[in-house]
Structures are given as structure tokens and as C-alpha cells.
CHARMM internal coordinates of N, CA and C (Angstrom, degrees):
IC EDIT
DIST 1 N 1 CA 1.4575
DIST 1 CA 1 C 1.5292
ANGL 1 N 1 CA 1 C 108.48
DIST 1 C 2 N 1.2964
ANGL 1 CA 1 C 2 N 115.94
DIHE 1 N 1 CA 1 C 2 N 133.21
DIST 2 N 2 CA 1.4548
ANGL 1 C 2 N 2 CA 120.54
DIHE 1 CA 1 C 2 N 2 CA 179.84
DIST 2 CA 2 C 1.5292
ANGL 2 N 2 CA 2 C 109.82
DIHE 1 C 2 N 2 CA 2 C -97.95
DIST 2 C 3 N 1.3013
ANGL 2 CA 2 C 3 N 115.60
DIHE 2 N 2 CA 2 C 3 N 159.97
DIST 3 N 3 CA 1.4636
ANGL 2 C 3 N 3 CA 121.38
DIHE 2 CA 2 C 3 N 3 CA -178.82
DIST 3 CA 3 C 1.5292
ANGL 3 N 3 CA 3 C 111.57
DIHE 2 C 3 N 3 CA 3 C -57.22
DIST 3 C 4 N 1.3278
ANGL 3 CA 3 C 4 N 117.61
DIHE 3 N 3 CA 3 C 4 N -37.30
DIST 4 N 4 CA 1.4609
ANGL 3 C 4 N 4 CA 119.99
DIHE 3 CA 3 C 4 N 4 CA -178.20
DIST 4 CA 4 C 1.5341
ANGL 4 N 4 CA 4 C 112.58
DIHE 3 C 4 N 4 CA 4 C -76.69
DIST 4 C 5 N 1.3340
ANGL 4 CA 4 C 5 N 117.66
DIHE 4 N 4 CA 4 C 5 N -0.89
DIST 5 N 5 CA 1.4616
ANGL 4 C 5 N 5 CA 122.14
DIHE 4 CA 4 C 5 N 5 CA 174.70
DIST 5 CA 5 C 1.5154
ANGL 5 N 5 CA 5 C 111.25
DIHE 4 C 5 N 5 CA 5 C -88.15
DIST 5 C 6 N 1.3242
ANGL 5 CA 5 C 6 N 117.92
DIHE 5 N 5 CA 5 C 6 N -3.06
DIST 6 N 6 CA 1.4566
ANGL 5 C 6 N 6 CA 123.27
DIHE 5 CA 5 C 6 N 6 CA -178.17
DIST 6 CA 6 C 1.5218
ANGL 6 N 6 CA 6 C 109.23
DIHE 5 C 6 N 6 CA 6 C -113.01
DIST 6 C 7 N 1.3322
ANGL 6 CA 6 C 7 N 116.21
DIHE 6 N 6 CA 6 C 7 N 131.86
DIST 7 N 7 CA 1.4552
ANGL 6 C 7 N 7 CA 121.15
DIHE 6 CA 6 C 7 N 7 CA -177.00
DIST 7 CA 7 C 1.5295
ANGL 7 N 7 CA 7 C 111.13
DIHE 6 C 7 N 7 CA 7 C -120.23
DIST 7 C 8 N 1.3235
ANGL 7 CA 7 C 8 N 115.85
DIHE 7 N 7 CA 7 C 8 N 152.76
DIST 8 N 8 CA 1.4578
ANGL 7 C 8 N 8 CA 121.32
DIHE 7 CA 7 C 8 N 8 CA 173.95
DIST 8 CA 8 C 1.5287
ANGL 8 N 8 CA 8 C 108.60
DIHE 7 C 8 N 8 CA 8 C -89.08
DIST 8 C 9 N 1.3208
ANGL 8 CA 8 C 9 N 115.54
DIHE 8 N 8 CA 8 C 9 N 167.87
DIST 9 N 9 CA 1.4614
ANGL 8 C 9 N 9 CA 120.96
DIHE 8 CA 8 C 9 N 9 CA 175.69
DIST 9 CA 9 C 1.5268
ANGL 9 N 9 CA 9 C 109.48
DIHE 8 C 9 N 9 CA 9 C -58.20
DIST 9 C 10 N 1.3151
ANGL 9 CA 9 C 10 N 116.85
DIHE 9 N 9 CA 9 C 10 N -42.66
DIST 10 N 10 CA 1.4649
ANGL 9 C 10 N 10 CA 121.52
DIHE 9 CA 9 C 10 N 10 CA -179.93
DIST 10 CA 10 C 1.5234
ANGL 10 N 10 CA 10 C 111.09
DIHE 9 C 10 N 10 CA 10 C -61.51
DIST 10 C 11 N 1.3137
ANGL 10 CA 10 C 11 N 117.82
DIHE 10 N 10 CA 10 C 11 N -43.68
DIST 11 N 11 CA 1.4663
ANGL 10 C 11 N 11 CA 120.89
DIHE 10 CA 10 C 11 N 11 CA 179.95
DIST 11 CA 11 C 1.5354
ANGL 11 N 11 CA 11 C 111.60
DIHE 10 C 11 N 11 CA 11 C -63.93
DIST 11 C 12 N 1.3266
ANGL 11 CA 11 C 12 N 116.41
DIHE 11 N 11 CA 11 C 12 N -41.88
DIST 12 N 12 CA 1.4675
ANGL 11 C 12 N 12 CA 120.03
DIHE 11 CA 11 C 12 N 12 CA 177.66
DIST 12 CA 12 C 1.5267
ANGL 12 N 12 CA 12 C 110.13
DIHE 11 C 12 N 12 CA 12 C -63.56
DIST 12 C 13 N 1.3190
ANGL 12 CA 12 C 13 N 116.80
DIHE 12 N 12 CA 12 C 13 N -44.36
DIST 13 N 13 CA 1.4754
ANGL 12 C 13 N 13 CA 121.30
DIHE 12 CA 12 C 13 N 13 CA 179.23
DIST 13 CA 13 C 1.5197
ANGL 13 N 13 CA 13 C 110.97
DIHE 12 C 13 N 13 CA 13 C -59.24
DIST 13 C 14 N 1.3084
ANGL 13 CA 13 C 14 N 116.82
DIHE 13 N 13 CA 13 C 14 N -44.01
DIST 14 N 14 CA 1.4649
ANGL 13 C 14 N 14 CA 120.49
DIHE 13 CA 13 C 14 N 14 CA 179.89
DIST 14 CA 14 C 1.5274
ANGL 14 N 14 CA 14 C 111.26
DIHE 13 C 14 N 14 CA 14 C -66.11
DIST 14 C 15 N 1.3040
ANGL 14 CA 14 C 15 N 116.81
DIHE 14 N 14 CA 14 C 15 N -41.88
DIST 15 N 15 CA 1.4745
ANGL 14 C 15 N 15 CA 120.42
DIHE 14 CA 14 C 15 N 15 CA -177.61
DIST 15 CA 15 C 1.5226
ANGL 15 N 15 CA 15 C 111.14
DIHE 14 C 15 N 15 CA 15 C -64.66
DIST 15 C 16 N 1.3345
ANGL 15 CA 15 C 16 N 117.58
DIHE 15 N 15 CA 15 C 16 N -39.70
DIST 16 N 16 CA 1.4578
ANGL 15 C 16 N 16 CA 120.49
DIHE 15 CA 15 C 16 N 16 CA -176.50
DIST 16 CA 16 C 1.5279
ANGL 16 N 16 CA 16 C 113.32
DIHE 15 C 16 N 16 CA 16 C -100.29
DIST 16 C 17 N 1.3207
ANGL 16 CA 16 C 17 N 115.74
DIHE 16 N 16 CA 16 C 17 N 5.98
DIST 17 N 17 CA 1.4689
ANGL 16 C 17 N 17 CA 121.79
DIHE 16 CA 16 C 17 N 17 CA 176.01
DIST 17 CA 17 C 1.5348
ANGL 17 N 17 CA 17 C 111.85
DIHE 16 C 17 N 17 CA 17 C 55.49
DIST 17 C 18 N 1.3291
ANGL 17 CA 17 C 18 N 114.43
DIHE 17 N 17 CA 17 C 18 N 48.53
DIST 18 N 18 CA 1.4670
ANGL 17 C 18 N 18 CA 122.21
DIHE 17 CA 17 C 18 N 18 CA 174.86
DIST 18 CA 18 C 1.5286
ANGL 18 N 18 CA 18 C 107.61
DIHE 17 C 18 N 18 CA 18 C -129.76
DIST 18 C 19 N 1.3131
ANGL 18 CA 18 C 19 N 116.25
DIHE 18 N 18 CA 18 C 19 N 170.95
DIST 19 N 19 CA 1.4588
ANGL 18 C 19 N 19 CA 119.94
DIHE 18 CA 18 C 19 N 19 CA 179.99
DIST 19 CA 19 C 1.5385
ANGL 19 N 19 CA 19 C 110.34
DIHE 18 C 19 N 19 CA 19 C -78.62
DIST 19 C 20 N 1.3167
ANGL 19 CA 19 C 20 N 115.12
DIHE 19 N 19 CA 19 C 20 N 160.55
DIST 20 N 20 CA 1.4573
ANGL 19 C 20 N 20 CA 119.96
DIHE 19 CA 19 C 20 N 20 CA 175.56
DIST 20 CA 20 C 1.5335
ANGL 20 N 20 CA 20 C 110.07
DIHE 19 C 20 N 20 CA 20 C -63.27
DIST 20 C 21 N 1.3331
ANGL 20 CA 20 C 21 N 117.29
DIHE 20 N 20 CA 20 C 21 N -33.33
DIST 21 N 21 CA 1.4667
ANGL 20 C 21 N 21 CA 121.48
DIHE 20 CA 20 C 21 N 21 CA 177.05
DIST 21 CA 21 C 1.5278
ANGL 21 N 21 CA 21 C 110.42
DIHE 20 C 21 N 21 CA 21 C -61.42
DIST 21 C 22 N 1.3142
ANGL 21 CA 21 C 22 N 116.34
DIHE 21 N 21 CA 21 C 22 N -40.34
DIST 22 N 22 CA 1.4675
ANGL 21 C 22 N 22 CA 119.93
DIHE 21 CA 21 C 22 N 22 CA 177.55
DIST 22 CA 22 C 1.5232
ANGL 22 N 22 CA 22 C 111.18
DIHE 21 C 22 N 22 CA 22 C -60.85
DIST 22 C 23 N 1.3123
ANGL 22 CA 22 C 23 N 116.65
DIHE 22 N 22 CA 22 C 23 N -44.01
DIST 23 N 23 CA 1.4704
ANGL 22 C 23 N 23 CA 120.40
DIHE 22 CA 22 C 23 N 23 CA 178.96
DIST 23 CA 23 C 1.5259
ANGL 23 N 23 CA 23 C 110.08
DIHE 22 C 23 N 23 CA 23 C -62.98
DIST 23 C 24 N 1.3318
ANGL 23 CA 23 C 24 N 116.99
DIHE 23 N 23 CA 23 C 24 N -42.44
DIST 24 N 24 CA 1.4704
ANGL 23 C 24 N 24 CA 119.64
DIHE 23 CA 23 C 24 N 24 CA 177.86
DIST 24 CA 24 C 1.5280
ANGL 24 N 24 CA 24 C 110.65
DIHE 23 C 24 N 24 CA 24 C -63.54
DIST 24 C 25 N 1.3391
ANGL 24 CA 24 C 25 N 118.22
DIHE 24 N 24 CA 24 C 25 N -36.79
DIST 25 N 25 CA 1.4607
ANGL 24 C 25 N 25 CA 120.68
DIHE 24 CA 24 C 25 N 25 CA 175.78
DIST 25 CA 25 C 1.5179
ANGL 25 N 25 CA 25 C 111.07
DIHE 24 C 25 N 25 CA 25 C -64.10
DIST 25 C 26 N 1.3347
ANGL 25 CA 25 C 26 N 116.88
DIHE 25 N 25 CA 25 C 26 N -40.24
DIST 26 N 26 CA 1.4554
ANGL 25 C 26 N 26 CA 119.71
DIHE 25 CA 25 C 26 N 26 CA 177.01
DIST 26 CA 26 C 1.5201
ANGL 26 N 26 CA 26 C 109.89
DIHE 25 C 26 N 26 CA 26 C -58.62
DIST 26 C 27 N 1.3200
ANGL 26 CA 26 C 27 N 116.64
DIHE 26 N 26 CA 26 C 27 N -39.93
DIST 27 N 27 CA 1.4633
ANGL 26 C 27 N 27 CA 121.09
DIHE 26 CA 26 C 27 N 27 CA -179.32
DIST 27 CA 27 C 1.5286
ANGL 27 N 27 CA 27 C 110.54
DIHE 26 C 27 N 27 CA 27 C -72.15
DIST 27 C 28 N 1.3212
ANGL 27 CA 27 C 28 N 116.98
DIHE 27 N 27 CA 27 C 28 N -51.02
DIST 28 N 28 CA 1.4613
ANGL 27 C 28 N 28 CA 122.07
DIHE 27 CA 27 C 28 N 28 CA -171.23
DIST 28 CA 28 C 1.5253
ANGL 28 N 28 CA 28 C 114.16
DIHE 27 C 28 N 28 CA 28 C -78.83
DIST 28 C 29 N 1.3342
ANGL 28 CA 28 C 29 N 117.19
DIHE 28 N 28 CA 28 C 29 N -26.51
DIST 29 N 29 CA 1.4708
ANGL 28 C 29 N 29 CA 119.69
DIHE 28 CA 28 C 29 N 29 CA -173.67
DIST 29 CA 29 C 1.5150
ANGL 29 N 29 CA 29 C 115.04
DIHE 28 C 29 N 29 CA 29 C -123.69
DIST 29 C 30 N 1.3265
ANGL 29 CA 29 C 30 N 117.81
DIHE 29 N 29 CA 29 C 30 N -22.06
DIST 30 N 30 CA 1.4615
ANGL 29 C 30 N 30 CA 119.41
DIHE 29 CA 29 C 30 N 30 CA -171.61
DIST 30 CA 30 C 1.5275
ANGL 30 N 30 CA 30 C 114.10
DIHE 29 C 30 N 30 CA 30 C -117.02
DIST 30 C 31 N 1.3309
ANGL 30 CA 30 C 31 N 117.37
DIHE 30 N 30 CA 30 C 31 N 2.09
DIST 31 N 31 CA 1.4478
ANGL 30 C 31 N 31 CA 119.20
DIHE 30 CA 30 C 31 N 31 CA 170.51
DIST 31 CA 31 C 1.5104
ANGL 31 N 31 CA 31 C 117.73
DIHE 30 C 31 N 31 CA 31 C 91.77
DIST 31 C 32 N 1.3324
ANGL 31 CA 31 C 32 N 118.47
DIHE 31 N 31 CA 31 C 32 N 13.27
DIST 32 N 32 CA 1.4606
ANGL 31 C 32 N 32 CA 118.94
DIHE 31 CA 31 C 32 N 32 CA 172.80
DIST 32 CA 32 C 1.5279
ANGL 32 N 32 CA 32 C 108.07
DIHE 31 C 32 N 32 CA 32 C -65.84
DIST 32 C 33 N 1.2969
ANGL 32 CA 32 C 33 N 116.27
DIHE 32 N 32 CA 32 C 33 N 121.93
DIST 33 N 33 CA 1.4658
ANGL 32 C 33 N 33 CA 120.58
DIHE 32 CA 32 C 33 N 33 CA -178.05
DIST 33 CA 33 C 1.5206
ANGL 33 N 33 CA 33 C 109.85
DIHE 32 C 33 N 33 CA 33 C -72.34
DIST 33 C 34 N 1.3216
ANGL 33 CA 33 C 34 N 116.17
DIHE 33 N 33 CA 33 C 34 N 128.84
DIST 34 N 34 CA 1.4669
ANGL 33 C 34 N 34 CA 122.40
DIHE 33 CA 33 C 34 N 34 CA 179.14
DIST 34 CA 34 C 1.5171
ANGL 34 N 34 CA 34 C 108.05
DIHE 33 C 34 N 34 CA 34 C -151.97
DIST 34 C 35 N 1.3071
ANGL 34 CA 34 C 35 N 115.86
DIHE 34 N 34 CA 34 C 35 N 161.92
DIST 35 N 35 CA 1.4567
ANGL 34 C 35 N 35 CA 118.33
DIHE 34 CA 34 C 35 N 35 CA 174.30
DIST 35 CA 35 C 1.5160
ANGL 35 N 35 CA 35 C 108.82
DIHE 34 C 35 N 35 CA 35 C -117.75
DIST 35 C 36 N 1.3458
ANGL 35 CA 35 C 36 N 115.78
DIHE 35 N 35 CA 35 C 36 N 141.06
DIST 36 N 36 CA 1.4614
ANGL 35 C 36 N 36 CA 120.43
DIHE 35 CA 35 C 36 N 36 CA -175.08
DIST 36 CA 36 C 1.5234
ANGL 36 N 36 CA 36 C 112.55
DIHE 35 C 36 N 36 CA 36 C -74.24
DIST 36 C 37 N 1.3195
ANGL 36 CA 36 C 37 N 113.85
DIHE 36 N 36 CA 36 C 37 N 145.32
DIST 37 N 37 CA 1.4721
ANGL 36 C 37 N 37 CA 122.02
DIHE 36 CA 36 C 37 N 37 CA 174.24
DIST 37 CA 37 C 1.5339
ANGL 37 N 37 CA 37 C 104.86
DIHE 36 C 37 N 37 CA 37 C -130.85
DIST 37 C 38 N 1.2966
ANGL 37 CA 37 C 38 N 117.77
DIHE 37 N 37 CA 37 C 38 N 113.39
DIST 38 N 38 CA 1.4669
ANGL 37 C 38 N 38 CA 120.01
DIHE 37 CA 37 C 38 N 38 CA -179.16
DIST 38 CA 38 C 1.5174
ANGL 38 N 38 CA 38 C 111.48
DIHE 37 C 38 N 38 CA 38 C 68.93
DIST 38 C 39 N 1.3354
ANGL 38 CA 38 C 39 N 116.23
DIHE 38 N 38 CA 38 C 39 N -154.16
DIST 39 N 39 CA 1.4669
ANGL 38 C 39 N 39 CA 121.03
DIHE 38 CA 38 C 39 N 39 CA -175.47
DIST 39 CA 39 C 1.5227
ANGL 39 N 39 CA 39 C 113.21
DIHE 38 C 39 N 39 CA 39 C -78.88
DIST 39 C 40 N 1.3251
ANGL 39 CA 39 C 40 N 118.58
DIHE 39 N 39 CA 39 C 40 N -41.21
DIST 40 N 40 CA 1.4721
ANGL 39 C 40 N 40 CA 121.39
DIHE 39 CA 39 C 40 N 40 CA -175.62
DIST 40 CA 40 C 1.5176
ANGL 40 N 40 CA 40 C 113.82
DIHE 39 C 40 N 40 CA 40 C -125.93
DIST 40 C 41 N 1.3013
ANGL 40 CA 40 C 41 N 117.74
DIHE 40 N 40 CA 40 C 41 N 0.48
DIST 41 N 41 CA 1.4549
ANGL 40 C 41 N 41 CA 119.58
DIHE 40 CA 40 C 41 N 41 CA -176.87
DIST 41 CA 41 C 1.5140
ANGL 41 N 41 CA 41 C 112.56
DIHE 40 C 41 N 41 CA 41 C -89.27
DIST 41 C 42 N 1.3003
ANGL 41 CA 41 C 42 N 115.08
DIHE 41 N 41 CA 41 C 42 N 153.34
DIST 42 N 42 CA 1.4643
ANGL 41 C 42 N 42 CA 122.01
DIHE 41 CA 41 C 42 N 42 CA 176.65
DIST 42 CA 42 C 1.5203
ANGL 42 N 42 CA 42 C 108.68
DIHE 41 C 42 N 42 CA 42 C -138.60
DIST 42 C 43 N 1.3273
ANGL 42 CA 42 C 43 N 115.41
DIHE 42 N 42 CA 42 C 43 N 157.49
DIST 43 N 43 CA 1.4423
ANGL 42 C 43 N 43 CA 122.09
DIHE 42 CA 42 C 43 N 43 CA 170.32
DIST 43 CA 43 C 1.5257
ANGL 43 N 43 CA 43 C 106.59
DIHE 42 C 43 N 43 CA 43 C -128.39
DIST 43 C 44 N 1.3138
ANGL 43 CA 43 C 44 N 115.51
DIHE 43 N 43 CA 43 C 44 N 141.28
DIST 44 N 44 CA 1.4547
ANGL 43 C 44 N 44 CA 122.01
DIHE 43 CA 43 C 44 N 44 CA -176.17
DIST 44 CA 44 C 1.5183
ANGL 44 N 44 CA 44 C 108.10
DIHE 43 C 44 N 44 CA 44 C -126.09
DIST 44 C 45 N 1.3189
ANGL 44 CA 44 C 45 N 116.77
DIHE 44 N 44 CA 44 C 45 N 131.87
DIST 45 N 45 CA 1.4662
ANGL 44 C 45 N 45 CA 117.83
DIHE 44 CA 44 C 45 N 45 CA 175.15
DIST 45 CA 45 C 1.5256
ANGL 45 N 45 CA 45 C 109.31
DIHE 44 C 45 N 45 CA 45 C -80.73
DIST 45 C 46 N 1.3133
ANGL 45 CA 45 C 46 N 115.70
DIHE 45 N 45 CA 45 C 46 N 149.32
DIST 46 N 46 CA 1.4632
ANGL 45 C 46 N 46 CA 120.39
DIHE 45 CA 45 C 46 N 46 CA 179.77
DIST 46 CA 46 C 1.5207
ANGL 46 N 46 CA 46 C 111.16
DIHE 45 C 46 N 46 CA 46 C -60.33
DIST 46 C 47 N 1.3148
ANGL 46 CA 46 C 47 N 117.63
DIHE 46 N 46 CA 46 C 47 N -37.01
DIST 47 N 47 CA 1.4713
ANGL 46 C 47 N 47 CA 119.64
DIHE 46 CA 46 C 47 N 47 CA -179.73
DIST 47 CA 47 C 1.5232
ANGL 47 N 47 CA 47 C 111.03
DIHE 46 C 47 N 47 CA 47 C -66.63
DIST 47 C 48 N 1.3344
ANGL 47 CA 47 C 48 N 118.99
DIHE 47 N 47 CA 47 C 48 N -39.71
DIST 48 N 48 CA 1.4617
ANGL 47 C 48 N 48 CA 121.12
DIHE 47 CA 47 C 48 N 48 CA 176.97
DIST 48 CA 48 C 1.5250
ANGL 48 N 48 CA 48 C 110.69
DIHE 47 C 48 N 48 CA 48 C -66.68
DIST 48 C 49 N 1.3157
ANGL 48 CA 48 C 49 N 116.77
DIHE 48 N 48 CA 48 C 49 N -39.34
DIST 49 N 49 CA 1.4670
ANGL 48 C 49 N 49 CA 121.04
DIHE 48 CA 48 C 49 N 49 CA 179.27
DIST 49 CA 49 C 1.5292
ANGL 49 N 49 CA 49 C 110.35
DIHE 48 C 49 N 49 CA 49 C -63.64
DIST 49 C 50 N 1.3206
ANGL 49 CA 49 C 50 N 116.91
DIHE 49 N 49 CA 49 C 50 N -46.35
DIST 50 N 50 CA 1.4640
ANGL 49 C 50 N 50 CA 120.42
DIHE 49 CA 49 C 50 N 50 CA 179.90
DIST 50 CA 50 C 1.5281
ANGL 50 N 50 CA 50 C 111.83
DIHE 49 C 50 N 50 CA 50 C -62.97
DIST 50 C 51 N 1.3399
ANGL 50 CA 50 C 51 N 116.81
DIHE 50 N 50 CA 50 C 51 N -39.61
DIST 51 N 51 CA 1.4531
ANGL 50 C 51 N 51 CA 120.51
DIHE 50 CA 50 C 51 N 51 CA 177.56
DIST 51 CA 51 C 1.5315
ANGL 51 N 51 CA 51 C 111.27
DIHE 50 C 51 N 51 CA 51 C -63.52
DIST 51 C 52 N 1.3312
ANGL 51 CA 51 C 52 N 116.39
DIHE 51 N 51 CA 51 C 52 N -40.57
DIST 52 N 52 CA 1.4708
ANGL 51 C 52 N 52 CA 122.05
DIHE 51 CA 51 C 52 N 52 CA 177.42
DIST 52 CA 52 C 1.5185
ANGL 52 N 52 CA 52 C 110.56
DIHE 51 C 52 N 52 CA 52 C -61.48
DIST 52 C 53 N 1.3116
ANGL 52 CA 52 C 53 N 117.02
DIHE 52 N 52 CA 52 C 53 N -47.23
DIST 53 N 53 CA 1.4710
ANGL 52 C 53 N 53 CA 121.45
DIHE 52 CA 52 C 53 N 53 CA -178.17
DIST 53 CA 53 C 1.5344
ANGL 53 N 53 CA 53 C 110.09
DIHE 52 C 53 N 53 CA 53 C -66.64
DIST 53 C 54 N 1.3150
ANGL 53 CA 53 C 54 N 117.67
DIHE 53 N 53 CA 53 C 54 N -44.85
DIST 54 N 54 CA 1.4686
ANGL 53 C 54 N 54 CA 120.85
DIHE 53 CA 53 C 54 N 54 CA -179.55
DIST 54 CA 54 C 1.5248
ANGL 54 N 54 CA 54 C 110.70
DIHE 53 C 54 N 54 CA 54 C -59.94
DIST 54 C 55 N 1.3110
ANGL 54 CA 54 C 55 N 117.76
DIHE 54 N 54 CA 54 C 55 N -39.73
DIST 55 N 55 CA 1.4719
ANGL 54 C 55 N 55 CA 121.54
DIHE 54 CA 54 C 55 N 55 CA -177.92
DIST 55 CA 55 C 1.5279
ANGL 55 N 55 CA 55 C 111.11
DIHE 54 C 55 N 55 CA 55 C -67.57
DIST 55 C 56 N 1.3069
ANGL 55 CA 55 C 56 N 118.36
DIHE 55 N 55 CA 55 C 56 N -19.89
DIST 56 N 56 CA 1.4594
ANGL 55 C 56 N 56 CA 121.93
DIHE 55 CA 55 C 56 N 56 CA -175.95
DIST 56 CA 56 C 1.5289
ANGL 56 N 56 CA 56 C 114.48
DIHE 55 C 56 N 56 CA 56 C -106.05
DIST 56 C 57 N 1.3101
ANGL 56 CA 56 C 57 N 116.31
DIHE 56 N 56 CA 56 C 57 N 1.63
DIST 57 N 57 CA 1.4595
ANGL 56 C 57 N 57 CA 118.69
DIHE 56 CA 56 C 57 N 57 CA 178.96
DIST 57 CA 57 C 1.5130
ANGL 57 N 57 CA 57 C 110.30
DIHE 56 C 57 N 57 CA 57 C -64.94
DIST 57 C 58 N 1.3058
ANGL 57 CA 57 C 58 N 115.52
DIHE 57 N 57 CA 57 C 58 N 141.20
DIST 58 N 58 CA 1.4597
ANGL 57 C 58 N 58 CA 121.45
DIHE 57 CA 57 C 58 N 58 CA 176.00
DIST 58 CA 58 C 1.5188
ANGL 58 N 58 CA 58 C 106.86
DIHE 57 C 58 N 58 CA 58 C -90.75
DIST 58 C 59 N 1.3031
ANGL 58 CA 58 C 59 N 114.42
DIHE 58 N 58 CA 58 C 59 N 123.06
DIST 59 N 59 CA 1.4467
ANGL 58 C 59 N 59 CA 120.01
DIHE 58 CA 58 C 59 N 59 CA -178.89
DIST 59 CA 59 C 1.5360
ANGL 59 N 59 CA 59 C 108.41
DIHE 58 C 59 N 59 CA 59 C -106.52
DIST 59 C 60 N 1.3149
ANGL 59 CA 59 C 60 N 117.03
DIHE 59 N 59 CA 59 C 60 N 137.64
DIST 60 N 60 CA 1.4680
ANGL 59 C 60 N 60 CA 118.77
DIHE 59 CA 59 C 60 N 60 CA -179.94
DIST 60 CA 60 C 1.5375
ANGL 60 N 60 CA 60 C 110.43
DIHE 59 C 60 N 60 CA 60 C -64.35
DIST 60 C 61 N 1.3038
ANGL 60 CA 60 C 61 N 115.36
DIHE 60 N 60 CA 60 C 61 N 140.50
DIST 61 N 61 CA 1.4531
ANGL 60 C 61 N 61 CA 119.58
DIHE 60 CA 60 C 61 N 61 CA 177.02
DIST 61 CA 61 C 1.5282
ANGL 61 N 61 CA 61 C 109.56
DIHE 60 C 61 N 61 CA 61 C -76.37
DIST 61 C 62 N 1.2954
ANGL 61 CA 61 C 62 N 116.96
DIHE 61 N 61 CA 61 C 62 N 166.06
DIST 62 N 62 CA 1.4656
ANGL 61 C 62 N 62 CA 120.70
DIHE 61 CA 61 C 62 N 62 CA -179.94
DIST 62 CA 62 C 1.5099
ANGL 62 N 62 CA 62 C 110.26
DIHE 61 C 62 N 62 CA 62 C -64.99
DIST 62 C 63 N 1.3446
ANGL 62 CA 62 C 63 N 118.68
DIHE 62 N 62 CA 62 C 63 N -34.10
DIST 63 N 63 CA 1.4541
ANGL 62 C 63 N 63 CA 122.02
DIHE 62 CA 62 C 63 N 63 CA 177.77
DIST 63 CA 63 C 1.5155
ANGL 63 N 63 CA 63 C 110.91
DIHE 62 C 63 N 63 CA 63 C -62.56
DIST 63 C 64 N 1.3152
ANGL 63 CA 63 C 64 N 117.62
DIHE 63 N 63 CA 63 C 64 N -42.72
DIST 64 N 64 CA 1.4587
ANGL 63 C 64 N 64 CA 122.17
DIHE 63 CA 63 C 64 N 64 CA -179.27
DIST 64 CA 64 C 1.5345
ANGL 64 N 64 CA 64 C 110.00
DIHE 63 C 64 N 64 CA 64 C -64.94
DIST 64 C 65 N 1.3286
ANGL 64 CA 64 C 65 N 117.51
DIHE 64 N 64 CA 64 C 65 N -39.81
DIST 65 N 65 CA 1.4544
ANGL 64 C 65 N 65 CA 120.82
DIHE 64 CA 64 C 65 N 65 CA -178.98
DIST 65 CA 65 C 1.5269
ANGL 65 N 65 CA 65 C 110.93
DIHE 64 C 65 N 65 CA 65 C -65.92
DIST 65 C 66 N 1.3077
ANGL 65 CA 65 C 66 N 117.90
DIHE 65 N 65 CA 65 C 66 N -35.02
DIST 66 N 66 CA 1.4693
ANGL 65 C 66 N 66 CA 120.99
DIHE 65 CA 65 C 66 N 66 CA -179.74
DIST 66 CA 66 C 1.5251
ANGL 66 N 66 CA 66 C 112.30
DIHE 65 C 66 N 66 CA 66 C -70.61
DIST 66 C 67 N 1.3541
ANGL 66 CA 66 C 67 N 116.34
DIHE 66 N 66 CA 66 C 67 N -32.58
DIST 67 N 67 CA 1.4624
ANGL 66 C 67 N 67 CA 120.49
DIHE 66 CA 66 C 67 N 67 CA -177.86
DIST 67 CA 67 C 1.5211
ANGL 67 N 67 CA 67 C 111.99
DIHE 66 C 67 N 67 CA 67 C -70.22
DIST 67 C 68 N 1.3567
ANGL 67 CA 67 C 68 N 117.67
DIHE 67 N 67 CA 67 C 68 N -32.51
DIST 68 N 68 CA 1.4455
ANGL 67 C 68 N 68 CA 122.34
DIHE 67 CA 67 C 68 N 68 CA -173.32
DIST 68 CA 68 C 1.4659
ANGL 68 N 68 CA 68 C 112.99
DIHE 67 C 68 N 68 CA 68 C -74.64
END
COOR INIT
IC SEED 1 N 1 CA 1 C
IC BUILD
């Protein structure tokens, strides 16, 4: 794993255009894998972040695809 494969809460928030609180909620309540740094800090690997996002993507149902 390289240093640039690890992101801070702030970097994740900026990349996904959400608040840092939202990223912390993802970690603390929704299962985004992260490792703690100090009392309130976290680090997230890019692979864990991508897996989290992929698992939450909304995919069109077959009914929706037929209507379009």
C-alpha cells in the first residue's frame, strides 16, 4: 500500500462533496472501513472507500429499464 492510497476524512469529504461529519457517520454508523488516528481522526484506504461506494450504488431495476 502506498501513502497516496490512504485518505483523510477531509479528503474523502472533498472528493464526494459531502461534509466531514457525513464521512464520520459513514465510518461510525454505516460501516465504512477506516483506522483510527488519535482521538477523532481516521484514515481510509481508497480500496475500502471504493468498495463502500460500490455497495451503495442504486442500480435501475429491470422494470425501470423497460419503461425508458
